[in-house]
N, C-alpha and C positions, 0 to 999 in steps of 0.2 A: 808333668812328673813321671819318672821312670817307673816301670812296673816293678813290683818285688820280684826277686829272682825265685823262679820255681825250684822245687827239689829235684834232684837227678833221680830219674827212674830208669828201669830196664824194661825193653819191650820183650815180646815173648820169645825173641832169639837172644836176648841178653845185650842188645845195643842200648847205649845210654842217650837219653834226651831229657829236657827239662819241662816240667809242667807242675804247677801248684795245685792242679785240679785231678782228683781221682776219677771224675766223670770223663775228662778229656783222655785220660789213660785207658779207660774202659772202652771208650768210643773208638780209639785208635786201634785197639786190639780187635774190635768188632770189624772195623774196616780192613785190617789185614786179612782176617778170616774170610770175609765176604770176597775181597778182591782174589784171593788165591783159589777159592772154591767155585768162582763164577756164580757167587750168591747174590740174591736180590738185595737191595738196600745199601749197596756199597757207598753210593754218593751221600745218601742220608746219614750214615754212620761217620763219614769224614767230616761232614758239616756240623754234626753234634760235637765232635772233638774240637773243632775250630771255635765254635760258639762258647764251649765250656771254658776255654782258656785262650782268649785272643792274643795272649803274649807267647804262646807255644810255637816256635818257628817250625817245629816238624809237623804239626797239625795244619798250620796254614799253607805250608809248601804242598803237602798232599792234597788239601782242599784246592789249591790253584790247579793242580794237574787234573783232578777229578772233574772240575766244572768246565775246564777249558774248552772241550768241543761244542758245548752249547752256550756258554756264557763267557766269552772272551773278556768282557769288562769285569765281570766278578773274579775271573782267574788273575787278572792284572792287580787287583786290589788285594787278594789273598796273598800274592807273591810279594807284593810291596810290604804287607804286614809281616811276612817271614822275614824279609830282608831287615826290616826295622829292629827285629828282634835277635839278629845273628850274634850281637855282641855279647850275649850271655849264653848263647846256645853251645851245645857240646860239639866235639869234633865230627861226630856222626851227623849231627843234624846240619852242619855247614856243608858236609860232603852230599847229603841228599839234596840240599837247597841247590847247590851248584850242578847237580845232575838233572834235577827237574827244571831249572831255569833254562837249561840248554834245549828243552823240548818245547818251550813256550813260544808263542808268536807264530806268525803266518810263514815266515821263511826260515824256520829253524834248520840248524845244520846238522844232518844226519851223522855224518862222521864224528862231529864233536860229541854229539849225544852218545854214540856208541862207545867212544874213547872214555868218556866220563863214566859210563856204566862199568867198563872194564876196571878203571881205577877205584871206583867205589868197592866193587866187589873184591878186588885184591886186598883192600883194607878192611873191609867188613863181609867176609865171605858168608856169614850167617844170614845176611839180608836177603831172604827168599823172595820178598816183595820186589826188591829192585831187580832180582833176577828174572821175575815173571814179566816185569815191564821191559826189560832189555829184550827178551824172547818176543815179545809182541811188536817191538820195533823191527827186529830182524824179520818177523813174519810178513809185515806189510812192505818190507824191502825185498821179499823173496829170497832171503839168505839163510836157509836152514843150517848150512855149514858154520855159519857164525853164531847161530843159536845153539847148537851143540857145544861149539867152543866155550861159550858163557857157562853152560851147565856143567861141563867137565871141569871148568877152573875150580868151581865151588863144591863139587861133589865129595871130595874127601872129608870136608868139615861137616857134611849134611847127611851122612848115610843113614841116620836114623829118623830124618825129617819126613813129616807128612808133605805131600805134594811134590817132593823132589824127583820122584822116579816117573811121575806123569810128565814133568817138565823134561826129563831126559828122553822119555819115550817118543815125544812128538817130532823133534828134529831127525831122530834115528829113522822114524818110518817115512819122513819126507826125503830122506837120503836113500831110500830103498833098503835100508838094513832091518828087514822085517823081523828076523829071528831075535835080534838085539832089543827091538822095539817091544816085542811081545814079552820077553823076559822082564824088562823095566816096568811095562804097564802092570804085569801081574805082581811085581814088587811093591808098587804103589798101592795096589788094592789089598795086598796082605796087610799093609800098614792101616789103611782106611778103605774099607769096601764101598764107602760112598764118596770117594774121590771120582768126581764126575769127569775130570779131564783124563784120568787113567781109564775109566769105562770107555770114553770116547775114543781114546787111542788104540785100545785093544780091538774096538769095532773096526777102526781103520785097517788094523793088520788083517782081521777076518775077511773084510770087504775086498782088500786088495788082492788076498789069496783066494778069492772066490768061495770062501767058506761062509755061504749066505745063511745057511740054516743056523749055524753056530752063532752067526752075528745077531740074527733076529731073536733067537731064543735068550742070548746073554743080555742084549739091551732091553728087551721086554721085561726080563727079570728084574733089572735095574730101574726101570722106568718110574715106579712109585716115588723114588726119592728125587726125582727131577723138578718137582713142584717148587723146590728150594732154589732152582737155578735162575739166572737171568733170562730174559726173553730169547736172547741169542741162543745160549747152549741148550736150553730146554726144547726150542724148536729145531735147533741144529742137530741134536741127538735123534729126535724123531725123523728128521730129514734122512739121516743115515739109514735108519730102520726101513723107511719107505724106499730108499734107493736100492737096499738090498733085496727086498721083495720085487721090485721092478727088474733088477739085474737077474734074478733067478726066474723071471717070467711067471711069478704068481699070478692069480687072478687079479685083474685091474682093480676090482672092488676093494681089495686089501690096501692098495696104495692109496686110493681116493679117500678111504676111511681114515687113514693117518693124516692126509692133507686137511680133510674137513674136521676131524675131531681133535687132533693133537696138535697141529700147527696153527690153523686159522683161529682156533678157540682162544689162543693166546691173546688175540686183539681184544677180547672182551675184558681183560683185566685192567684195573686202574692204574697200575704201574708198568703196563706193557711198554716197551720200546719197539715201536711199530716197524721202523726201518729194518730192524733185525729179523723180524718175522717175515717181511716181504723178501728179504735176501733168501731165505731158506724156501719160502713158497715158490718163487720164481725159479730158483735152481731145480726145483722138483718139476714144475710145469714145463720147463724147457726140455727136460728129459722125456717127459711124456709126449711131447710135441714131436721130437725127433723120432720116437718110436712109432709114430703114426696114430697116437691117440689124440688127435688134433681137436675133435669136439669136446672131449672132457677138458683139455687144456683151455681152449677158448671160452668154455662156459664159465670157468673160474677165473679167467683173466678179465671177463666182462665185470665181475664183481670187484675187481682191484683196480680198474682204470681211473676212476676218479682220484684215488689215493696216489697212483703213479704219476698222474699229470701235475700233482701238487709239488712245486719246486722245492718246498721245505724238506722233503726227504731226499732230494737229489745231493750228490757228493758227500753222502756220509761214508760210502765205501766204493772203491773202483768196481769191484765186482758186482755190487748192486746196481750201479749205473749201467754197466754193460747189459745186465739182465733187464733192467727197465727199457734200455734202447730196444732190445729184441721184442719185448712184450708190446711196447707201443707201436712199433713198426708192423708186427704181425697181426695187430688189432686195427691197422689202417689209420692210427692216430699219427699221421706222418708229420704234421706241424709240430707237435710236441716232441716227437722223436728227433726231428731236425734241430729243434731248439736245444734239446739235450746234447746232441752231437756237437753242435757249435760251442755250447757252454763247456764241454770237456776240452776242446781244442784250445779255448780261451785260457782254461786253467793251466794247461800245459805251457802255453806261451809266456805265462807270468812266473814260471819256475826258473831257477838258475840253469846255466847251460848244461852241466853234467846230468842234472835230474831231467831236463827236457829231452835229452838224447836217449835216456833210459825209457821215459814214458812215451816216446814215439811209437814204440811197439804196442802200448796200450791203446793208443788212438787207432792204430791199424786194426787191432782186434774190435774196438768199438765201432769202426766203419763196417767191418764184416758182419757184427751182430745186427747192425741195422740193415744190411742188404739182405741177410739171412731172413730176418723178419718180413721183409718185402717179398721174399721169395725169388730173389735174383741170384741163383746159385753160380752162374758164370762170373758175376761181379765178385761174389765171395771168393772164387777161386783166384781171379785176377789180384784181388786185394792182399790175399794171404800168401800167395806165391806157392810153388809146388812143394816146398820143403818145411811147411808148417808143422810145429809141434808145440801144443798148448803149454807143455811143461816149461817152455822157455819164455813164458809170459807171467810168471809169478810175481811180478812187480805190481799186479793188479791186487794183491793181498788175497791169496787163495791158496788152499791146500791143493795137493795132487788131486783129490777126489772132486773138489769143487771145480778146479780148472779143466778137469777132464771132459767136462760136458762140452767144451769147445773143440776137444779132439772128436767127440761123437759127431758134432756138426760137420767137422771137416771130412769124416769118413763118408757121410751122407752126400755131401757137396760134391766130392770126387766122383761118386757113383752117378749123381744127377747131371754132372757136367760132362759126363762121357769119358772121364779119365779113369776107366775100369782097370787097366793094367796097373797104374799108380796105386789104385785103391786096394787091389790084390796084394801088391807088394807090402803096403803099409799095414794092412789088416792081418797078414800072415806074421809080420814082425810083432805086432801088438798081441796077437794070440799066443805067441810064444812066451809072452810075459804073464798072460791072463788067460789060459786055456779053458778055464772053466766057466767063462762068460758066454752064455747062449746068444746074446745080441750081436757079439762080434762074429760068431759063426754064421749068423743070419745075414749079415751084412756081406760077409765073404761069399755066401751062396748066391746073393744077388748079383754081386760083382762078376763072379764066375758065369752065371746065366747070360748076363749082358754081353760077356766076352765070348760067348759060344761054347764054353767048356762045361757041357751039361753033366758029364761024369763027375767032375770036381764038385759042381754045385750039389749033386745028389749027396756026395760024401759030407760036405759041409752042413746040408740040411739034416741028415741023419745024426750028426754029432750034436747040433743045436737041440734037436728034438730029444736025444737021450739025456742031455744034461738037464734040460727043462723037466723031464720026467723024474729024474733022480732027485731033485731038490723038493723038499717039503712032502715027500710021499713015502 
């Protein structure tokens, strides 16, 4: 028997959909709010919506997308339910269904998914949820220019909207347009001071511009509100704070305290998403390792090893996989590391030809992470070649700051592999972009020393010491 037609309702942005259930409508609004704010309970909210009205095509379509990463069979069932109810659905629901169905399944076509998002947002420019989803696709493809295009397309209709300016700020900063990114992030915070994404993006700007004291003070003042965040953003925001302390060469205990008490504590929560915690934890430990704090890094890696060898967390994110590879290799867990590397290669072989070509660079970076963990710096140099720049590897799904750790690996590899003149050239270029980063000056000092340029080494050392003394004093 056909279900009774639900009444037409409007969501928080005025888009029409059908449901006979007030509970379904309330749960959908809760899902929208949680999705956009990186709030906990996103999946629970959309599942409540789908359960409250199994005939609501919109709720079923969103539920399919929400559960797909962990429950492909459940996602297929929700998608089928949405399709069964399209006959009585609104034009907006049919557009959302078409867009989300393009994202489902193992071999979904990225170009089709992007094109459908553009079409959807042209027709329904107030659909901020679909904008956010489109930007996430762009992030994992390493395409900030496309992400900016999406937000610019709908910005005229959304100038008063919560979250829109945080969504504008991120691609701007990824494209190096820091002044514009800062203005956008501050606009977002003027609308909602607890817009966690705008907080995060403002920190990115401070960090990139070596305004470390400003970054840590601002983020720590915001931190009480982060308990409402997903495991990812809560630990990621603390990761930013820790990296700023590390970059400013604050006492090591400050960085370790954040790792131990603000990142790893998340694992104790019943609704913790562990892979997202490991992503931020390992990203910080690799930076400690590069800076010579090897005992502190290894002590903490020891506690993570059993979890990292558990293949159930593999392949959640490319960046996480590369960090796991380094961690396993650096802790002499070479069998597990080798299995991970082979598994990554197998994944790429199963992709379509275009994607395979793109992801060959990711495999090269994975091989380098493995060799770096083993301590074979010459092999890393041979693998990456003399012109490596990690910013060209954003197809692993990483921000500039996240991927920059592989540039730090690269600088140390050049120095340790005896390529001192190349190291001096690259470090001087990087220092022109980030003159306020003491670590870059210290690496330059080391390269000059090895190259027999003691006077230049002394200048670099004095500069590093002066910067370090100036921060937090």
